[in-house]
N, C-alpha and C positions, 0 to 999 in steps of 0.2 A: 338641400331641397331639390328635387327632381326637376329638371327643366329650367331652373333659375340660373342665371349668370351673375357673377360677381362684377360689379362696376368698379374698374380699377383705373387710377391716374398714376403716372411715373413722374418723379422729380429727377431731372438730370439726364441728358441724352448724349453724354460723352461716349467713350468707347464701351464701358460696361453698361452704362444706362441704355444705349441703343440695343445692346443685346438682350437685356431685360424686357425692353419694349417689344422686341420682336417675339420674344417667348410668349408674353401675355397677349400680343396681338394676333399670332397665328398658331401658337403651339399649345396653348392651354384652353381646350374646348369649353370649359366652364367659366371662363373669364372674358369680359368685354372691356378692352382698353379704350376708355372714352376721352382721356385728356393726357397731355404731357407738357411739362414746363422745362425751360432751360434759359439762362441769362444770355446764351449765344444765339444769335439769329440764324447763324449757319446751320445749327443743329435743329432748329425749328423748321427750317427750309428742307432739310433731310427728312424729317417727320412728315411734312406735307405730302412728300412723295411716297415714302415707304410705309407710312401709317395711315393709309387713306380713310378719312372719316373721323379721325382722332382730332379733337380740338387742342390748340397749342397756345401756350402762354409764355411770355418773357418773365412774369413774376409768379413765383410759387404761391404766395399769399392770395393773389388774385384768382389763381387756379382754384384753390381751396374754397374760396368765398362763392365762386361761381358754380362749381361743380357739385358743392353740396346740394344746391337747388336742383340739380339734374340726377340726384340720387346716388352720388359717389359713396362708395362703401369702403374702399381700400386704397392705400397709397404705397408704392414702392419707391423707397429712397435710394437712389443711385447717383446722386450728386457728389460734389467734392466732400471728401471726409470731414472737413472743417465745419461743415453745415449739417452733417448727418443727425446730430443730436437735436439741434434747434428744429429742424424740419420734422423729425420724428415726433417730437413733443407737441408741436402745433397740431399735427394730424391726431395724435392721441388724444389730446383735450377736446377735439371734436367728436370723439367716439369712433373714429375710423380705425379699421384694421391697418396694420403696418408691417411690411416687410423691408428691413433696412439692411443695406450692404454692409458687410464687416469693414471696420469695427464701428461700434455705435459712436466712438470718439477715440481719439488717441490718448485720452486722459481718462482714468478709471473713475474719478469723481463725477466728470461730466457724464460718463457712461451710466453711472448709477443714477443720475438725475433722470434718465430716460425710463429706467426701471421703477423709480419713485412715481413719476407721472402716470405710468401704465397701472400700477397697483391702485393709485388713487382713482383712475378713471374706471377701473373694474368695478367700484362700488356702485356706479350708476350705469355701467355698460359691461355687466358680467360675461357676456359673450364675446367681448373684443379680444382679438388675437394680435399679439406683436412678437415677431421673431427677428433675430439677426441672421443674416445669410451666410452661414458657415457651409459652403457648397459641399464639402467633402462628405458630410454627413448623409448627403443624398446620392452619393456615388455608389453603384451597385457593388463594386469590389470591396469598398470599405464597409458597406453594410453586411455583405457576406462574411467578412472577417469578424466583425462584431458579433454576428449571430453565432458563429462557430466558437468564438471565445466564450460567449454567455452560456453556450451549451456545455462547456467544460472540456472542449477538445484538447486544449493545451495546458490543462491544469489551472494553476492561479497565475494570472498575468502579473509579471514582476518587472519587466524592463520594456520600455517603449522607445524606439529609435525612429526618427522621422526627419525628413528633409523637405524644403521648398527651395528649388534652385531655378532661377530664371535664366533664360537664354541671354547671352551678352547683347546689349543694345549699344552699339557704338556711337549713337546720336547723342548721348549724354542725358537721356531723359531721367534716368534714376538719380543723377546729381541735382537736377532742378526739382524733382519730386521730393527729395530728401528733406527740403525745407518744411514740408507739410506732412510727411508720411508718418511721423512719430518714431522713426528709426526702423532698422531692418528686421528687429524682432517683433515690433508692433505691427508692421506691414506684412512681412513674409512669413515669419514663424507663428503668427497668430492663428493660422489653420493648424499647425502642428500642436500648439499648446491646447487648442479646442479638442483635437483628437485624443491627446493625452488624458484630458479630463473626461472624455467620453468613454474611453477604453478602461480607464482606472476607476471611474465612478465620478459623478458630478460633485459629490461631497468630499472629494480627496483634498487634503489640507497640505499646503506647501511648507516644508520645513526649511529649505535653503534653495537659493539660486546662485548660479556663477556663470560667467560668460567671458569669452575673449573673441577678438576680431582683428582683422587686417583690411587694408585697401590695396588689393593686388592690381586692380586695373583702373580704378577711379580714385586717385588721391584726393581730388577735390571734394569728395564726400565728407572729408574730415572738417571742412568748413561748417557743416551742419551736424557735427558730432555723430557721423554715421560711418558705416563700414560696408564693403561690398562682399565680405565673407565673414561669417561668425559662427561659433560653436558654443552651445550651452549645456549645462546639466541642471536638471530640476529634481530635487529630493523631495519625496512626500512622506508624511508622517506614517502612512500605512505600509511602510517597508517597500516602496516601490521607487523607481527612478526613471527619468525620461532624459534622452540625450538628442539634442536637436542641431541641425545644420542648416544654414540658409546662405544662399549665394546669389549674385547678379552676374556671373561670368561664364555660365556653361556654354560651350562651343556648339554643340550638336542641337540643343533645344531645351524644352522644359523637362526637369527631372525632379518629380514629386514622388517620393517613395516613403514607406513605413514598414516597420517590423514590430511585432508584439511577441515578446519572448516569455513563455510561461514555464511552469515547473515540470510540465510533461511535454512540451514542444514549442513550436514557433509558427507564427503566421507572417507572411510577407505580402505586401501590395505593391505592385508595379516595380519590382526590383529590377527588371530589364524593360525600361520604358519603349513603347513602340506605338506608332500611329495606327497601324493596322497589321495584318498577317502576311504582308508582302515582304519577301527577301529579296534583295538586289544584289545580283551576282556580276561582279566586275573583274577586270584583270588584277586589281589590288586586293580582291578578297570578296567576302560576303558581308553585307550590312543591312540594317533596318533603319528606316526614318522614324524620328520621334517628334511629338507635337512641338511646334515652334513657340507656343506660348501657354499660359495657364488655362485659358478658355478652350484651347484645342484639346487638352486632356479632360476637362470636366464639363464640356457643353452639355451633355446628357444629364449631368447632375443638376445643372442650373435649370433645365427644363422640368426635371422631376420636382425640384423645389418649388417652382412656380405652380405647378399642378397640385402638390400637396398643401401649399399655403392656401390656394384657392379652396381646396375641398375642406380644410379645417374651419375656414371662415364661413363657407355656405352650410356645412353640416353641424357646426358647433361641436367639433371634436377637439381633443387636446392637441396644442401645438406640438410639433415634432421635437422641440427642444425648449429648455427653460431659459428665459431672458437674462437671468442672473448669471448664467454661465458665460455670456458675453462679457460681462463686467469682469469676472474673474480672469478671463483670458487676457484682457488689457491690462489688468493689474499685474499679472505675471509677466507680460511683455514689457512693461515699464520697468519693473524690477530688473530684468534681464539686460535692458538697455543701459540702466544705471551700473549694473555690474560690469558691463563691457567697457564702459567709460572709466570707471573707477579702479578696475582690476581687483575689486574685493567681492568676496562672497557675501550675500545678504541672507540673514537668517530671520525666521518668523516663528512666533509661538503658535499653539494650536488653535488659537482664536483668530489667527491672521494678523496680529500685531507685530510689527518689525521690532526685532531685538538689536540693541546696540552692542552688546557683548556676544560674539560668535558662540553658537551652541557648544561647539566642541571645546572651546576654551573654558567652559563652565563645568564640563563633565569630569 
């Protein structure tokens, strides 16, 4: 609708929530950030200065009850992962549009409950939009690669190789976070899993998964059944495979790269990470700086996500992705985490049911 602005509230004002808030506050022309909630008073104090005019709440439920009366139309869920699903469902049941940070939950069944609530709500709110924020789908380079692949440039895509590698944080943040993250595959590789489903087709069926991992720099991660480096292979029934690598120990900065290998060529994204086009010439050689964290690499994608979400809500167009894909990504991530810990390959039939007897043993 021309001239209309989407009235948005945000839940969670931590590191990622604050970024989303700034995007909807000042970088999404068709959105009006009217409210924000956080259980942390210091985060609300920040919002009072940075988000002038935005009403703040210590309680999420109170924000929903009050702001519905003020015309609230959409909620961005950027709070702790443990409450993503609960907060999303509450907003969905009120008929509000929802953009939920990934993952919907660290558990596939809980994630599915969000989809179930959405489909039920659509019976009375057919124009309602709910998406999960897989930011790489909004990145210009990934979109260009996907368009080229779809146009047939590399023939039939057959192998997908991708990695999410965080810069080493010596503070021990990832050890404390591991208690709630769902594990390195659900937290880190969830983006790569989603990309594999995007490039290979949303309806791709997983045939088997296997994974191995180590604790190279953070042995305390084992207390939470996690690792700081892991490698996985996902085999699909359509004759395609994905190879994933995730890490918490990169020395130079964030290294998120992907390759799509087809029968007639290959596409690669960000294989030589760099912050900008500046080369630094020193007596030890020539080097480039790379982004220090995930947001540094994908800031523009997050802003694009905010604008496209707003547009599809206002214009009643199709969401840029299916919510069911977010559940599939978590389900695969959970299986990889289990394989990582057990050392065993996990097999599935074409209906997605787990097989107790390995496929190859039965052939």
